[in-house]
C-alpha positions as CSV (number, residue, x, y, z in Angstrom):
1,M,0.5,0.1,0.0
2,T,1.1,3.2,-1.0
3,R,1.5,6.4,1.4
4,R,-0.3,9.6,0.7
5,A,1.6,12.7,1.6
6,P,-0.2,14.6,4.8
7,A,-2.6,17.6,3.5
8,P,-0.8,21.1,4.1
9,S,-0.9,22.3,7.4
10,T,-1.7,25.4,6.6
11,P,-4.5,26.3,4.3
12,L,-3.4,26.7,0.0
13,T,-3.9,30.3,-1.3
14,L,-3.0,31.6,-4.9
15,E,0.0,33.0,-3.0
16,T,1.3,29.5,-1.8
17,A,4.5,28.7,-3.7
18,V,4.6,25.1,-5.1
19,A,7.1,23.3,-7.2
20,I,7.1,19.7,-9.3
21,R,8.7,16.8,-7.0
22,P,12.5,16.3,-8.2
23,S,10.7,12.4,-8.0
24,A,7.6,13.2,-10.1
25,R,7.6,12.2,-13.9
26,F,5.1,13.5,-16.6
27,H,4.9,13.8,-20.4
28,D,2.8,15.8,-22.5
29,L,0.4,13.1,-25.0
30,D,-1.3,15.4,-27.4
31,G,-2.7,17.8,-24.7
32,E,-3.1,15.5,-22.0
33,F,-0.5,15.3,-19.2
34,V,0.6,11.8,-17.5
35,L,2.2,11.9,-14.5
36,L,3.7,9.3,-12.4
37,S,5.0,9.7,-8.7
38,L,8.4,7.7,-8.2
39,D,7.3,8.2,-4.5
40,T,4.0,5.9,-4.5
41,A,4.5,4.4,-8.1
42,C,0.9,5.3,-9.0
43,Y,0.4,7.4,-12.4
44,Y,-2.0,10.0,-13.0
45,G,-3.9,11.3,-16.0
46,L,-4.9,15.0,-16.6
47,D,-6.6,16.7,-19.7
48,G,-8.2,20.0,-20.1
49,P,-7.9,22.8,-17.0
50,G,-5.5,20.2,-15.3
51,A,-3.5,19.9,-18.2
52,D,-3.5,24.0,-18.3
53,I,-2.8,23.7,-14.8
54,W,0.6,21.3,-14.6
55,R,1.6,22.9,-17.8
56,G,1.9,26.5,-15.6
57,L,3.5,24.3,-13.2
58,A,5.9,23.0,-15.4
59,A,6.7,26.2,-17.5
60,G,7.2,27.8,-13.8
61,R,4.4,30.0,-12.9
62,T,2.9,30.7,-9.6
63,L,-0.6,29.7,-8.8
64,R,-1.8,33.6,-9.1
65,E,-0.7,33.6,-12.9
66,I,-2.2,29.9,-13.4
67,H,-5.3,31.2,-11.9
68,A,-5.5,34.1,-14.1
69,A,-4.4,32.2,-17.5
70,L,-7.6,29.5,-16.5
71,C,-9.9,32.5,-15.7
72,E,-8.5,34.0,-19.3
73,R,-9.8,30.6,-21.1
74,Y,-12.4,29.1,-19.2
75,E,-16.0,30.7,-18.3
76,A,-16.5,29.0,-15.1
77,G,-15.8,32.6,-13.2
78,A,-12.7,33.5,-10.9
79,S,-13.9,32.0,-7.6
80,R,-14.9,28.7,-9.0
81,L,-11.7,28.4,-10.8
82,E,-9.6,29.5,-8.1
83,S,-11.1,26.3,-5.9
84,D,-10.9,24.3,-8.5
85,L,-7.5,25.1,-9.1
86,L,-6.6,25.1,-5.0
87,A,-8.4,21.7,-4.8
88,L,-6.1,20.1,-7.6
89,I,-2.7,21.8,-6.2
90,G,-3.8,20.1,-2.6
91,E,-4.0,16.6,-4.4
92,L,-1.1,16.7,-6.5
93,V,0.6,17.7,-2.6
94,R,-1.1,14.4,-1.0
95,E,-0.1,12.4,-4.1
96,R,3.4,13.2,-3.6
97,L,3.5,15.1,-7.0
98,L,3.8,18.9,-5.8
99,D,6.3,20.4,-3.0
100,V,5.0,22.9,-0.9
101,R,7.5,26.1,-0.6
């Protein structure tokens, strides 16, 4: 059984600094990202907004910059996009694909 990382000790915000873990591997397959955590030996798939978020992380963008890009591309509303972004970031932290800095 693989162990997930604990949830971040402080709530995530658009100001939270995160980074892709060195043990995370990823590949873009025609717009969908396939992620592999070497820590947990689990793999994941992200498409649509999730792929856009990962692409921003891989480019070194901040969560605020990623949120702004999502707001330009999708019509879900800024607060909904923020909550979805932070929920995904929290999940990626728990799955040991991201580190909170």
